[in-house]
N, C-alpha and C positions, 0 to 999 in steps of 0.2 A: 725723370722730371716730376716735380711736385704737382699734385692735383690742386689747381688754383681755387677750387671751390671749398677746399678744406685747409688751405694754407694758414689762415688766420682764425681758425676755430678757437673760441674763448672758453666755453664751458667745459669743465672736466668730463662731463658725460660724453660730449662729442669727441674729445681727444681719446678718452678711454675706449670708446666704441671703435674708433679707427685703429687704435693699438690692437684691440682684440681681433679685428678683421685682418689686419696685416699679419698678426701672429699665426694665423691659420696656414700661411704659405711660407713663413720664414722668420728668422730672428728680427726683432724690432726693439729699439731702445726706448726707455722712458726717461725723459728729462724733467726734473723737478726743481723749481726755485725753492731753496731751503731758507734763505734769508735775504734781506735787502737793507741797504743803508742809504739814507738821504732820499733824493728823488728817484722814483722807479716807475716804469710803465706798468709792470705787473706786480702782483702781491705774492708773498710766500705761499707756496702750494700750487702756483700756476704750472701747467703741464705742457709738454711737447712730446709727440711721438716721432721717432725717426727710424725709417726702414733702412735696410742695408744698401739700397740703391740711391739713397739720398732724399727720397720723398719724406716730407714732414707734414705734420698736422699740429697746429697750435703755434704759439710764439711766446717768447720770454722777454723781448725788448721791443723798442720801436724800430727795429731793423739794424741796430748798432752792432750786435754780436751774433745774431741768429745764424748767419751763414757759417761762422766759425764753430758754433755749437753743433751744427749738423756734421761738420767734418770731424769734430771730436767724438761725436756719438758713433759715427761710422767706424772710427778707429777702436772705440770701446767695444763695439760688436765684434770686430775682427779678433781683438785680444781677449774678449770675454772678461773684461776687467772694469769694475766700477770706478768712475772718476768723480772727483770733487774739484770744482773749478771756481775761481773768483774772477769777475770782470769789473773794471772800473777802479776806483780808488784803492790802492794797495795791491793791485793785481800784477802778476808778472807779465801780463800781456800789455805792455806799455804802448804798443802800436794800436790798441783798440780802446781808447778812453771812452767813457760814457759822457756825452755832452751835458747830462743833468748833474754831473759831479758826484753822483752816488756810487754805489757798488751793488753787484748781484752775486750771490753764491748759489751754485747749482750742483746737483748730483745727477750723474748720468748712470742709469741702471741698464746694463745690456741684457739681463735676464731676470727681471722682477717676477715675483710669484704671480702666475697667471690667475690662480684661484682668488687671491686677495684683490687683484685688479677687477676681476669679473664681479666679485661681491660688491665692491664699491660702485661700479657701473650700474649693476642691477638695482641697487637701492635707490640711486639717483633716478633711474628710469621709472621706478615705482613711486616716484614723488616723495621720497623720504631722504632725510639728511644722511650723509655717510661720512665715515672717518677713514682716511687712508693711512694705515700704519704699516710700514715696511721695515724690516730689520736693518736695511742699509741706510735708512734715513735718520737724521739726528732728532727729528720731531715728527709728530703725526699732524695731519691736516684735515680740517672739517670742511665739507662742501655741502651746499644747499641745492635743492632741485632748481631747475630752470624757472625763471619768471614766466608765468603763464598769464595771458590776458584773454578774458572772455568778453567778447563784444556781442551785444544784442542790439540790433539796429536795422536801419533801412537807409537807402540812398547813398549819396556821395560821401557823407561824413564817415559812416561805418566802413566803407570800402577803403577810403584813404587811410584810416587808422590801421586797418588790417594789412595793407601793403607795407606800412611803416614797421609794424610789429614783425612781419615776415622778414623784412630786410635786416632788422636788428638781431635775427636769430632766436627770438623768443618763441615759446610755445603759444599757439593760437587756438582758441575755440571761437568759431564764427557762427553766429546765429542770426539769420536774416528773415525779414517779414515777407518781402515781395518776391514773386517768381522772377521778375526781370533782374532784380539784384542778385538772386541766386545764379541765374544764367551768366551774368556779368562776372561774378566771382569764379565760377567754374571756367569760364573763358580765360580768366586772368591766371589760372593755374592753382587756385585754392582747392584743396581736397577736403573732404569730410565736412562740407558746409551743412549746417543743420537748419531745416526750415521751421520757423515759428508758426504754428498752425492756429491755435486759439489760446487765450489767456488761461483757460481752464485745463489745457493739456500741454503744459510746458515740458521741454526736455528735462530729464532727471538732473538735479543739481549735483555738482561734483567739485565745487570750489574748495581748495585746500588753503593752507596758510601762505602759500606761495603764489596765489592767484589774485589778480585784480579783475573786478567786474566793472564794466562801463556800459551804461544805457545810452544809446545814441539815436533816439527818436522820440517823438511826442505822441502819446496816445494814452489818456487817463487809465483805461482798463488794463492795457498792457503794462504800463508803468508800475501800477500797484502790484500786479502779479509778479513781475520780474524782480522788483526791488524787495518784496517780501521774501521771495525765494533766496535772493542773495544774502539778505540779513539773517537767514537761517543757517547759512554756511560759514566758512572760516576765512573768507576772502579778507586780505589785509587792506584792500582798497575797494570802496564802492563809490562810483561816481555817476553822474547823470548830466547830459547836456541840458541847456536851457537857462533862461534868465533868472534873476532873483525872484521875480514874481512866479515863474513856473515852479521853482524849487519850493516856495512857500505853499503853493497849491498842493504839490505832491506830499509835502510833510503833513499838511492838514488832513489829507485823505488817509494817510497811513495812521495818523493818530486816531481818526474816527474808526478805523478798522482794528484798533486795539494794540497797535505796535507801541512798545515802550519808548519813552522819550530818549533814553540813552542809546537805543538801537537806531532810532531815526537820525540821531546826531552823527552816526557813522557815515551817512550819505554825503558825499562832497558835491558841491555845485554852487554856482556855475564852475565847470571844470576847466582845468588848464592853468599854467603858470602865467600866461599872457591873456588878459581878459578880452572879451568881445571879439574873438576871431570870427570873421565872416566867410573865409575860404576854407574848404574842406581840408586841404593839405596843411594849412597853417594851424587849424584847429587840432589836426592829428599830432603835429609836432608839439604843440602846447600841452595837449592832454597826456601824451606819452612821457614828456618831461616831468609832469606832475606825478605820474605813476612811478617812474623810476626813482624820483626823490622819495616818495613814500616807501618804496621797496627798500631802499638803503636805510631808511630810518627804522624800519621794523624787522628787517631780515639780517642785518649785521648782528651776529650772535650776541645777545645781551648776557648770556650765561657762561661765556667762555672762561671767565675767571671766578665762577661761582660753584662751590661744592654744595650739594644737596644732601642733608642728613634726614633720614626717615626713622623716627623712633618707633620701633615695632616690638618692644620687649615686654610690654605690659602683661600682667599675670591673669587678667580677666577675673579678678576676685569678686566683682559685683555682678558678673554676668551669670545667670542661673543655669545656662544650658551649654556648657562646654567652652570652647575658645571663641571669644567674640569676633576675632579677626577672621575666623574661618566660617562664621555664620553666613547664611545665605541672604544676600541683598540684591533684589532685582535679577536673580538667576546666577549671581556670582558671589564668591566670598567677599566680605567687606574689604579685606586687604587688597584684593585685585583692583578695586576702585582707586584706592590711594596710591598703589604702586604704579598706576598709569599716569600719574601727574608728570607733566613736562616730558612725556615719552617722545615727542617729536622735536625736542630741543636738545642740542648737544650741550652738555654741561661739563665743568672741569672734573667733577667726580660725582658719583651717585652711590651713596653709602647708606645701607639699611642696618640698623642695630637690632638684633633679636636677643632673646635669652636662651639659656641652655635647654635642650630638649624640645625645641620648637622647629622640628624638621619640616613640617608641612608649611609653616610660614616661610621658611628659608627657600623651599622649592618654588613657591609662588614668586618670591622676590627675585630669585636667580633667573627665572624664566622671563621676568620683566626687565632684566638688565642691571640689577642692583648688585653692588659689591656687599657681601655679608660680613658684618662684624658681630661676633658672639660675645655678649656681655655676661660673664659668669656671675657678676654681682647684681644682676637685674632685679632680684627680689628686694634689694636695699633701696629701690626707688628710681624715679625717672632721671634724677641728676647723674646717676652712675652711667646711664645709657648715653646721655648727652656728652659726658666726659669721654666715654669710649669712642663716640663718633668724632669728637674733636681731636682726640689723640691720633686718629688716622689722618685727619685733615692737616694737622700741624706739620706732618712730614712731606706734604705735597707742594711742589713748586708752583708758583704763579696763581695760587688760590688767594683771592683778595676779599671774598665774601663767602658767608655760609648761610644757607637757607634751611631752616629747621621746620620739619613737618611732623605731625602726629598721625600714626597709622589708623587711629580710630575716628578720624574725621573724613569720611568718604565723599563729602559733598563739596570740599574745597575745589574750586575751579582753576584751570590754568590762567584764566582771565584775572583772577584775584592775585595769583602769584606774580603775574606780569605787573600788576599795579604796585605790589610791594617792591619789585625790582626797579620800576620806573621812579618810585618815590625815594629810592636809595641814592641820593646825590653824593658826589665825592666827599663833601664835608659832613655827611650824616654818619653817626655811629651805628644806628640801628633803626629799623622800621618794624613795628609790630602791628598785628591786626587788632581791631577793637570792635566789639559788638555790644551795642546798647551800653556804651560807656565802660565796658569791661575789657581789659586787655586779655588777649587770647592768642594762641597759635593760629596760623604759622607766623614766623618772624624771620627777618634777615639781618645779619650782623656783619659789620666791617672787620677787616683784618686787625684793626686796633683793639678789638675786643676779644680776640682769640685766646689770649692768655687767661682772661677772666672766665671764659666759657670752659676752657680745658681744666681750670682749677676749681670748678664748681664741686661742692660737696654738701652732704646733708640733705634734708628734705626741702630742697628748693629747686627751681627750674629756671628756664631762660627768662621768664618774667621778672624774677628777682634781679638778674643781671641788667635787664633793660631799665628797670627803675633806678639803678645806680649810675646810669650813664647820662652824659650831657649830649646835646645836639641829636636828640631822637625825634622821630616822627611816627605817626600812626596812619593806618589805612583801614577804612571802614569795611567790615566784613558783613555781608548781608545775612539776615536771619536764615535764609534758605541754605546757607553754606556752613553755618556755625554749629550745627548739631554734631555731637560726638556720641559714639556708641559705647556706653558703659553698662547698660542693663538691657534685659530683654524688652522692657517697655520702650527704651530708646529705639531698639531695632524695629519694633512694631510700628512706631511713628514714622520711621524712615522707609519702611517697605513700600514700594511703589512710587516713591518720590523721584527716583532717578529716571531720566528718559530712557526709552528702549534703545 
């Protein structure tokens, strides 16, 4: 009999965790949705684990075909045979139509590679995105860590939201002010509740890009401390309860304490999709709906169709002390900084172009997950490296944009790259950075420009192509990110500028 507490597990981490547990005692099949057509309850990549006795974890439909999938998986386990099945429109199972009118294609794997599944699970558990690539599947699938919500609060509002977060299966970090609230939370079955002691002694911040932070009480000293801590992290959502007047007061205090206006603008408030909720339970629903909406906006992978090309084949001719990309900057080689860009984002391809005889550069890039293209003509100029990178991209399916970076610009932030990507609307040909009215890298180009980029020649670069295009846009690059390392003097100015 299926374990009802796991029957409808949604997140791949949970399904893979159950698969690994069951695998310790016997065979267990993994069911993967490989494609969908029309309406569908689940998306491609959704998982289900099925044990030999019929227990299952996860689901692939709204109950229309799951029971039959379990039977098919049990048979696949007996036969040790991979199955590919189609349900819905065009399926041979005419007695099991999908009411939505669409179709689902699945693959049932009776003995997938345990090491690959464990690797995927462990990355998700470590709060990193993961790609599941199995030889039996027609495509690979990218998964993001679970949505985590950190609540710092007191009273009924904080506890009501915590209950809702737990019911939704999301990760929860609960930080409470008052002892009676902590007792209530523990009595309610919450584990690892953290006590907020003083504004000067906050629990360590650990918000990542998959975390929402929400402040759920009023106290000027606590508010400033907690919001400043959140603004120093990577949370995709920062919200605070309170009226418009309360929010204005908070923003004014943060401004007085030196917080930049663009940072203060990240704070949402009053929170919730439905304004002026007076009951804790309704405020919780309203706030969680807003968080989920923000999560979908920011975490649906914006780079799934974007190839990133890092040009790292420069000859360091103006640098007086060896290889500029291997020079020390804040305790690490310059190249290590640029190679870390978008490290937490799954992209369509990650291509680094180096020149011949640059083995140390290639070692750094490979360790950071870049595919290496060696440009034997690197000495002829940057255009040859861009062409080499584009030649690799042109043969890749589903790549609709290319983002071009330079390896000697170590201060470029992921935030700026996100701004480039967000500015790249469907009708735009290209978006290039601009600093003090001067066009500069990085830049992003649409598929319509690939032929021109691949055909580039002579002593020109992406800027030349950009100027020849229509429907282009620019994105302001701050002075703090615009520095490139060409000389030892440049390196001296840059030393110490990066945060520890």
